[in-house]
N, C-alpha and C positions, 0 to 999 in steps of 0.2 A: 391335288395340290396340297390340301390341308390334312392333317391327321384326322382319322375317323374314330369316334367313340360310340359305344352302345348308349343310345339316349335313355334307355330304361334303367341303366346301372348308374349308381352314384359315383361321382369322381372323388378320388382322394385329392387333398390339397396339392400335392406334388403334381398330379396329372392335370389339375386345373391350371396351375401356374405354367406348366410345360406346354400345355396346349395354346395358352395365351402368348408365350414366348415364340412358338413356332408360327402363330398367326402374324406376329409382328415381323418375324424374320422373312416371311413370304411376301411382305409388302415392298415393292421396289423403292418407293419413296422413303420409307423408314430405314432402308438398308444403307442409304447414303444421302445425307441431307446436311444443310448448313443452318445454324440457328444463331441469332444475334441476341445478346443480353448483357446484363451487368453481373459480374462476379460477386458472390456472397458466400461467407463461411469457408473461405479457401484454407485448405490444410495440405501441407506437404508431408507425407508419411516418410518414415525413415527408410522404407523400402524403395522410395523414389516415385511411388504412385502419388497422384494429385486428386484430391477429393474436394468438390465445391458444388455450388448450385448457380444456375443462370436464372436471372429474374427480370421481369419488366413491371409495369404498373399493375398488371392483372394476375400474374401467375409466376411460378417458379418450377424448375425441373432439376433433379439431382443429376450430377455428372461425375464420371470417373475418367481419368486419363492415366493409363499405365506408364510405367517407367520407360519402356522402350519408345513409346510415342512422345513422351515428355522430353527425351534427349534432344528432339528436333526443334525445341522452342528456342527463339532468339531473344526472349525477353522473360522476366519473372512475373507471372500473373500475381494480382493482389486484389483484395476486397475493393469494390467500387470501380474497378476497371471495366470498360465496355469492350467486349470482345465478340468476334464471330468464330464459332467452332464448326469443324467438320466432324460428323459423327454418325453412328447408327443407333437407333432407338431399340430397346429391348426390355425384357423383364428379368430381373434377378430371381431365379426360380426359388431359392431358398427363402427369401423374405417377401416375395411377391411384389417387389418395388419396381416401378417404371423409372428408367434412367437412361441417360445418353452415354455411350461409350465413345469418348473423344479421341480421334486420331490426329487432329491438327487444330491449331488455334492461331488467330491473328488479331491484333489490336483493332478495335473499331472506334476509337476515341474514348475519352474519359466518361465515366458514368456520372449520373446526376449528383450523387452524394459526394463523390470525389471533387467534382467541379465546385460544389457549394463549400466544401472544406477549403479548397485553394483560394476561392474568393474572400472568405472571411479571414483566412490566414494573412492574405495580402493587406486587407483593410486594417486589421489590428496592428500588423507590423508597421504599417505606414504611421499609425498614431503613436508608435513608441511603446506599445504594451509588452513587447518582447525584449526591450532594451535591457541588457545586463546591468546597467547602472541603477535601474530601479528595483532590482531584486534584493531582498533583504536576507541577511544571514540567518540560518536556523539556530535557535538557542542550544548551547552546548549542554546545559543542565536544566531541562524543563521539568517542572513540578507536575504539570497536567498537560496531556495531549488531547486535542479534540479530534473526533473522527466523523466525517460526513460520508456515509454510505448506507447501504441496506442493512437493517438489523437482522435479517435472515440469511444473508449470503455467506459465502465462504471467506470473503474478504475481511469481515469484522472478526471472525474466529481466528484467522491468520494473524491479524494485527494484535489481538489480545494475547494470543499464545506467545508471539515473539517478544512483545513488551513486557510481559510477566517474567519471561525467562531472563531477560536482560536486566530488568530492575523492577521488582515487585512494588517498590515504594512510589513509582510514577503513576499518578491518577490518570484514568481514561474517561473521557466524557464523550458519549456517542450522541450525535444529532442525526436521527434516522431519517431516511428519504427513499423514494423510489429512484432507481438508477437506470431504468430503461422503460420504454413505452410512452404513451401519450401523457403529457404533463410532468414527465420526469425532470426536465430542465427546470421548470418553475419550482419543483419540490427541492431540487439541489440548491437553488438560489435561496430558498427559505431557510434551509438547514444551515448554509454558511452565514446568513445574517443572524440566525438564532444564536450561533456560537459567539459572533462578534458582540451581540447585545449582552450575552452572559458575562463575557469579559474574564472568565477564569482560566483560559487556556493560554499556554505559551507558544504552542505551534499547532497547526491544523493539518490533518491528512484528508485529502479529498479523492475518492476513487472507487473502484469496483474491480471484480475479477475479469477475466478475459471473456471474449465473445466475438461475434461478427461485427462488421462496421455498423450495422443497424443497431446491434445491442449497445454499442459504445456511443451512439450518436448524441445522446444528451450532453456528453462532455465536449461536444463540438459546437454547441449552441452559443450564440453571442451573449445572452443573458448570464450564462454560467461563467464565460470568460470574464465579463465585466465584474461579476460578483467576486471572483477570485482577485482581480486586480484591485478592487476597492476594499478588500479585507484588511483590517487593522492587524490581524494575526498573521504571521508568516505562514505560507501555504506550501505543503508538499503534495504534489499530484501523484497518484498511483493508480493509473487506469489500464486495466488489461494485463497483457504479458509484455515481455521485454521488447518485442517487435512492434507492438501497438503504439502509435502516437496520436494524440488528440490535441485540439486547441488548448485545452486546460493545461497540458504539459508545457506549452510555450509560454503561457501567462504566469504560471506558478513560480514561486521563488526557487523551487527545487523540483526536479522530476525524478521519481523513483520507478524502476522498471516494473515492480509488482507491489501489491499491498504489503507483503512480508518484508520486502526491501525497504519500504518507506518506514516501517517500525524499526528496522535496524538503524536507519539513518537518524531517526527522531529521538530514539531512546538510548542513552549511553549505557554501557554495560557496568553494573555496580562493582563487580570484582575488578574490572579495569581501572575504575575511578579510584578504588582503594589502593591499587598498585601504583598508580600515578602519584597519589598523595604520599605513600610511603617513600617512593623514589625521590620526591621533591624534598621531603624531610632529611633523607640520607644525604642528598647532594648538598643541602644546606649545611649539615654538620660537617661534611667533608671540606666544604669551601672555608668554613670558619677555622677548622683545624689546619688546613693548608696555608691560609693567610697568616695564622699565628706562627707556623713553622718558618715561613719565608721571612717575616719580620725578626724572628729570633736569630736566623742566619745573618741577616744584614747587620743586626746589632753586634753580634759576635765579631763579624768582620771589622766593623768600625772600632770596637774595643781593642782588637789586635793591631791596629795601625799605630805607627810611631807618634803621629800627631795627636791621637786621641789618648795615648797611654797615660800622659801626664795629667789629663783632665778626667781620666776615667773615675777616679775616686770621688770627685766633686759632682760631675755631671751624669755619668752613666750608671754607677752602681745603684743610686736611689731609683732610677727609672727601670733598672733591671728587676728590682724587687716588685715594683708596681706592675711591670709586665707579667712577671710570674704569678702575681695575685690575680690579675685579670684573666690569665690563661686558666688558672684553676677554677675561677668562677664560671668561666665559659663552659669548661668541661663538665662541671658539676650541674650546670643549669640545662644542658642538653637533654638528659633523660627525662627531666620534668616537663620540658617543653614538648618533647616528642609524646609523652604520656597525655598531656593536656589536649594536643591535637587529635590523638586518637580517641580521647573521651568525648570531644566535641563531635567527631565523626559518628561515633556510636550513638550519642544522644540525638543527633539529627536523623539518623537511620531509625531509631525507635520512634521518634515523633512522626516521621513519615509513614511508618508501619501502622501507628495508631490511627491515622487518618484514612487508611485503606478501608473502603466500605466492605470488603470481604471479611475483614476481621470482626466487624459488627455483626455480620450474618453468622459467623462461627459461634457467637455468644448466644444464639437462639433467636435472633430477630429475623425479620423477613421484609422484603420490598414487594409491594403490591403493584402490578401493572395492568393496564387495560387500554386496548386500542392505541398502542404505540406511546403511551405515557405512563408516568408514575402516578399512582392514586395517593393524594395527600389529604383527601377529605371524603367522608362518607357521602356527602352531597354530590360529588362528582362521579359516583359509581353508576354505570349503566347496567340495570338489572338484566337487560336482554343480552348483554355481551359476556363472553367468558372472562374470568379473572385468573391472572397468572400470579402465583405465589412464588417468589424467587427466594430459595434458601441457599445456604452455603454449598450444599452438595447436589443441587438440582432445582427444577422448577415443577410446581404442581399447578395444573390447569383445572379450575373448578367453576361451577355455575354459582350465581348469586341467588340464594333462596329468600333472603330477607335483608332489609337494612334497618337497623334498630337506632333509636336516638342514643346519645352518649350516656344518659342516666338509666337506660333500661338494660338489664342483664339478659344475656343470651339464654 
């Protein structure tokens, strides 16, 4: 029944995996079985294949459902959904991975996480935390944006990249925190409260990159939702990908589909702002000129009427001269007004650029960081921990060999 191998000869990895695959294929139970569990990490490939895992409290198993079988589904599977699958168990020879090849699927009720999500959603909605009337507008011209996310994830890199591209003069203040795992929800709450105490931000971005429902679960916790609702700073939520929704998205003042999109929404483009300003100045000049032209035509029409002809010399001619003088003054003043507006814009841009911390680094200074914080005193340095030296063009990680008093030369 089972393939035979010479016990004295060493097997290749391929032979080993193939042997195990044939053993599983020869087991009648594993050739056709039903398994119930909660979907996690669900992905729909562009080919039509579906990849996910089934889990319960004690274990999980990888699953694949090929396109032809997936065409028979009468619902769209999702993370957190509890299902029963009809499948065969086997080993993928190339990777040596045990997985289920799913041929059918039916819903078996909602998973525990999904049920918790719905309960909290209904509770907070009944309290009015999702009410559009309580949501605040996002500032159109922020000076500083705060970011609550992991300092090592892709989300913070995406946000910084987009914000710097759109307007390098906008400051970015990061309040780092864990975004998944045990204690992540409490860490997110502390990060939000930290930015509120600091008080230097005009808008706050709260989120992380994509992942499974378990990875994103910290943003479905009640303490995080209430911290966002209590924030004095307007909050833009940016959790996961466009298809992901969390409780934080419903409570926040604005929901962005991704961290990059949040930066797009929060940071106006500098070139576009200049274009709007120039357009406004040109429209003002055009309006003034058009108004003067209309009044000139009205005056000329009045002067040509028989009733006004006799009074023209007494009433109109002096005012015609005054109107011409005002017209000339307005035309002469427009270039200077336009130049002053442009000068103020350039001065404001230079001031913002001078406040950019990266310009300080480019002059040869450095920022010292250790254990998720900035080192502002030699007394706070932990000799046992590595020290990060942030320069304009990169970061140096070094060990602390000695800490000398201020008056002692190295």
